[in-house]
N, C-alpha and C positions, 0 to 999 in steps of 0.2 A: 959445250957451252951451250946455256940454257937462251931458249928464244921467247922465254916469258916477258913480256912486258912488265915496266915499274909498277903501270898503274894499268889496271882492267880497261879495255875497250868497250865502251856500248855502243854497239851498233845502230842502238835505237835513234840514237841522236845525231841527225845530220850534220855536216859542218855550215860553220855561219854563212861563210861566202859556197854560195852553188848557184846554178840557173834560176832555180825556181825563187829563191830570195831576190835576186837580182831582176826578175820579171818585177817580179810585185813591188819591189823599189821601185822602179821605172816606172811604173803604172800608175802607181801613187803620187810621183812627181808630176807625171803627167794632167794626171786631175785635177792637183792643186794649181801646176800653172794656167791652163786651161780657165779654170774658176776664179784665179787669182786677176787673170788677164781681162776675164769679163767684167769682175767687180772694178777693177780699175775704169774699163773703157765706160762704165754706168757710174754707179753709186759713186767710188771713189770722188769723182768732178764736187759735186753738190758740198764737199765737207770744206767748213771755212778753213781758211789758211790755205787749199790747193791751188798750186801754181801748176801751168799747166806741163813746166819743166818736171815736177815732182809727181807728175802723174804718168807724163812720157819714161820716169826712171822705174815707177811701177809696173807700168807696163813692160819694157826690158828687163825687168827682175823677173816678171813672171814666164815671158820670153823663155831667158836662159835657162830655168827651171821646167819649163817644156823640152828645150833642147836637148837639156842634160837627160831626161828621162826617157826620152826617144832612143838616144844613147845607148841608155842600159839596157832598155829592151835590145835591141838589137847587140848588144855583147852578151847577154842571155844566152842567143842562140848560136854562140858561138861553144864551138867545142873543145878549144884550148883557153879561151878567154873568160867563158864563164866560172871559172874556178881560180882565176888569177887572186891571190890574197892582198895585193895592193890596189891594182889599178879598179876594180870596181866597187870599192868601198872609198878611196880618194873620190872618185867621182861622184859618187852618192851625197860623202861629205861635205866634199867643196859644192855643191850646187846648192847643199841647204844652206852652207854658212854664207856663200856667197850671194844669191839670189836671197835666201830669206833676211838678212842683214840689209840688202836694198831695199824689200817690201818693208821691213820695219822701220827704217830712216826715212824712205818717202811718205809713210804715213804718219810717222809719231818723231818726227826728228829731232822737238826738243827737249823730247822725254829719252831719247836713246842713243844720244849723241857718242857713247862710248862703244856702239859698234860700229863707228867708222873702218876702225883698223881692222874688223872680222871680212869685211869683205875683199878687200887683195889675199887677205890670208886664206879664204874659200877660193880664189880665183886661183892661188897658187895649187891646191891641191887637185882641184879639176884638171888643171895643166899636167900635172905630174900623174894623175889618174891614165890621160892621156897617151903620155909620152911613154910608160909604163907598157900601152898597149902595140906601141910601135918598137919597142927594144926586141 
């Protein structure tokens, strides 16, 4: 019986899901989240049509992005979960969909109403990623 794989393995290419990529993704989410929160707290308030509720939604979306980025930083350091094929990507994708749609809807509600259903979908992905860590 042959042990030769059907396709040659390229040992030079790391798998997409690894601790380095999760760490970098988490760091980017934290940086974007902090920047978005600062922008919302200072510059966004002066935009025409921005209500206190929309600014609060913006800051909430930025905070969720930051929290999920910190979580990815922690997950990237875990021996077992740093290479989990579903959890990290689900948390990352969910955070982008969830927080990104909240930010877009807060700033451009009239132009991006179609993003409304994306927010809960992103939330489901995030929660599924965290549940996958618990299993």
